[in-house]
N, C-alpha and C positions, 0 to 999 in steps of 0.2 A: 365192561363197565368201568374197571379201573382206568383205562386209558381214557374214556371220554370224561371221567371225573377230573383227571389230571389236566385235560385240555380245556374244560371250563374254567378251572381255577386261573390257569396261565391266561385265557382269554380275558377273565375279569381283571386280572393284575394289569395287563397290557392296556385296557380301556381305562382303569383308574389313573395309570400313567399318563395317557394321553390328555386326559381331562385335567391333572394337575398341570401339566405343561401348558395346556391352552389358558388356564387361569393364570399362571405366572406371565405368560406372554402378554396377556391382556392387560394385567396390572403393571407390566412394564410400559405398555402404551400409554396407559392412562396417567402414569407417573411422568411421563415424557410430556405429554400435554400440559400438565400441571407445571411442570418446570419452564416451560416456554410460554406461558400465559403471563402477561404484563402487569396484572393488577391483582393477582391472588397470594402474593407472598407478604414477606414482612420487611422487606427492603424499604428504607426511609425511616423505619423506626427510630435508629440511632442518630446521633449528631456527630459522632466521632470525636467527642470531647465536649468541653462546655461552650456555650452559645449565649448570646443575648435571649430574653424572653420573646422577643419578635424579632425574626430574621428571615431572609430569603437567600438563597444561593444557587446559582446554576439554573434558574428557571426564567421564562421569557417574560419580563416585565415591564419592557419599554422604558426602563429606567424611572419608573413612576413610583416604586415602592419607598415608603418612609417609615422608619422607626419611631414610635411615640415614646417620647423619653419619660412620659409621665407613668408608663407602665414598668420602668426600669428603676426609678428612684424612689426612695423611701424617706420618711421624716427623719430618721435617725442619721441621714447623711450618708447612705451606702447604696450602692446597687448591686445586683446579683445577675451572675450567669452561672447557667447550669445545663447538663447536658449527659447523655449516656454514650458509653463506648462498649459495643458488644465485643465479649472474648470467646464466647462459644454459643453455637446455635444447633439444636437437635430437631430433625422432624421424624415423626411417626404418622403413617396412614394406615387406616383400616378400611377394607372395602367391602361394601354390602352389594354384590353384583347380581343383577337381574338380568332377564333376557335382552331387554333393549334400554334398561335405565340402570345406572350404578351411582350409589351414594358413597363418598369417601369421607371419612372423619379424619380431618387433617390436625395434629397437635405440634405447636413448636415449643419446645422449652429453650428459654433464652437466659444467658448468664452474662453479667458484664460488671463495669464500674460506673458509678454515678459520680459525677464531679460537680461540685458546687464551689463557686469562688464569689467572693465580696470584694468590692473596690470602694474606697472614699471618693464620694463625689467632688471633692474639692480639688485633690491632686491626682486622682485616678490610680492611686497606689492600692496593690492588693492588701486586703485585711486578712492576715494569716489565720488570726484567731477565729475567724468566721469562714474559713475555707478548708475544704476537705474532700476526701474520696472514700466511697463505701461500696461494697459488694451490692448486686442485686440480682435477683432472679424473677423471670415473668413467665407465666404459661398462657400461651394464645390457642384457641380451639375454634374451629370453623368447620362447616359441612360444605361439600362441593358436588353438584349433581351432574353426572356425564350421561349423554343420550347417544344412541346408535341411529344415525342417518343413512339414508341411501345416497352411494356414491358409485356410479358405474365405472369409475376410471380405477376403482381399488378392485384387487384380485377377488375378494369375496363380495363385491357389490356394495359395500357399507363402509363406514368408518364411525369413530367416536369423537364426540367435542364437548367441552364444557358449556352446559346449558344455563346453570344459575350456581350461585354461591351465597352462604349466608354470611352476614357481618362476622369478621374476626374479632373474638371477644377474649380480651387479656386481663390478667388480674395478679396483683401482687398484695398479700396480706388481706385485711378484711374490715379496714376502717371506712373506705369510702367506695361508692358506687355511683354509676350513671343511672339515671331514671329515664330521660329521654333526651332526643337531639331534634330541634326544628330549625328549618332553613327557610328564610322569607326573601322575598323581593326587596329592593330599597326603591322608594318612589322618588319622583323628582324633586320633592321637598325634603329628601334625605330623612324619611321616616319609615318605619317597618310596613311593607306592603304584603302582598299575597302569600299565604304558606305555600311552599313549593315542594317540600320533602319533610316527613316527619317519623321518627323511629323511636319506638318505646321499648322499656325493658322487658314487658311481659310477651314472652315467646320470642325474643330477640333471636333466641339460639337456634329456632327452627324457621326463621324468615328468609326464605329463598329469594334473592333478587336476580332476576333473568340478566344473563350476561349481556343482551342486547337492550336492556331497559334499565341501565344504570343511570344514577342522577347526572344530568347534563347542565354544565354552566358556561355561559357566555364570556370569552376571554375579555379581561380588564372591566368587567361589570362587578358592581358592590353587590354585597349579599349580607343579611343579618343572620349571624349564627346564634342560637341559644341552646345551651346544654344545661339541664336539670340534674342536680347531684344530691345525694346523701352524704353525711359525714355524722358518724356515730360518736366522735368525741372520744376523749377530750380534745379540744381544738386549740390551735395556737395562731394568733394574729399577728402579722408582723406590721401592721399600721392600724390606725384609728378605727377602720371600717369593721374591725373584728370578722373579717372573713378567714375562715379557717383552712382554705384549700385553694391551690391554683387549678385552671381549667385551660387547656390548650387545644387548638385545632393544628396538628402536624400534618403535612402534605408534601407529596412530591413522587419521586420514583426510586431514588436511592440517597445515600447519605449525602452526596455532593450535588444533588439536584433535589432541593426539598425547601421547605419553610415551615415557619411557626408562627402561629397567631395566638396572642395571650387574650383571653376573653376576660371579661371582669364583672363583678357583682358589687360595684361601687354606686350604683345609681346613677352613672353618666354614661354618655356616648351610647344612647339606645338601649341602655340598662335601665328598666323601668324603676325597680325598687331596690334599695340597699340591702344586701344580705339577706335575701330571700332564697338563697340556694339555686338561683337561675342565673348563670354567667353568660353575658352576651357581648357580642362585638360584631364591627363590620370588616367582612373579608372580601378584599378585592381580588377576584378570580385573576389568575396568571395566564399566560397563553399556552398553546397546545405545544410550542417549540417551532423554531425558525423552519420554514418550509413546509409546515404541516397544517392540515385543516382541522384535524379532531386527533386526540390522543387521550390514552388512559392514565389515570393515576391512582395513587393510594392515599387516603387520610386516616389519621389516627386521633381520634377525639378522646381526650386524657384528662382524667381529673387527679391532683397529686395532694396528698395530706401534708400540710405545713407542719403539724406537731411532730413528725417523725422524719421528714426528709431532712430538716435542719439540725437532727441530732446524729452525731456521728456514729456513735455505736448503738442506735436504736433501729427499729425497722424500716421497712419501705413499703409505702401503701399507696397503690395506684388502681385506678380502673380505666380500662381502654376498650373503645369500640373503633375497629378499622372498616370504613366503607368505602369501596372503590367509587371512583367518580371519573366522567369524561368531560374535556374542556373542548369547546368548539369555537371556531371563528364565526361571529355573527354575519 
């Protein structure tokens, strides 16, 4: 009996060791899939320093992109450039592994430097008293769903693939939040047309978007973007509109292939009502890349609290939703 008892313990230890190794091997394979996926990361969030509020770089645009100066220049005779430079990025992944479906909770902790520069519009000389840098940190969270599919070419007859992912939600501070994002067609009369995509805050953290059913936009076509936000205040306005936050659509694939569109709440350019916390603008989709018919990209819809971003020794309050998308040639 003693020999049988020790044999049973040894067998159980061996079985547990094999199971642990199998789980580790599977997690390694899933992480490799995540690393090779071209839309699921945070690349493109940084600007590698200060930049215009509206800009594009490295994207296929047919040379048609134009910066609108009225989004940059303010009544006090200055314009602003700002951007982020990431200095440290850490990712953690927690797996909930099932027989044929696995959910990964992916968290990014990002630290960096926010750069703000102001320039006199008469001579384009930097205004040192209104220019500064300060540290920031942002935490992003998303869920990724992996499924096991049949593949007779694999030794075990199957393989894992990324099936769906939730929007990547980022936050710094607690002053501003995004309530919803709506994307519309633009009619021939340059008016807001049919609603194409809408995302709401309620349940956004569990909204799985199928990997093969991402929002798709036609290259070089215009779209109306509306982002509804909340700002608990106190608010700081830098012009007579009394709008207390900026809202942007950041987009691209990495810091040198990306763009930024400044949306407005001024009641102009398809924004219906002044200062109603719905920021709007027309975004002209870029191309997928020279020689490509279709390609995936990342977007980062972001609201920034003005009352704290322009105070060097104050906090940093932003809310960010990152939703992947595809560009196709019509």
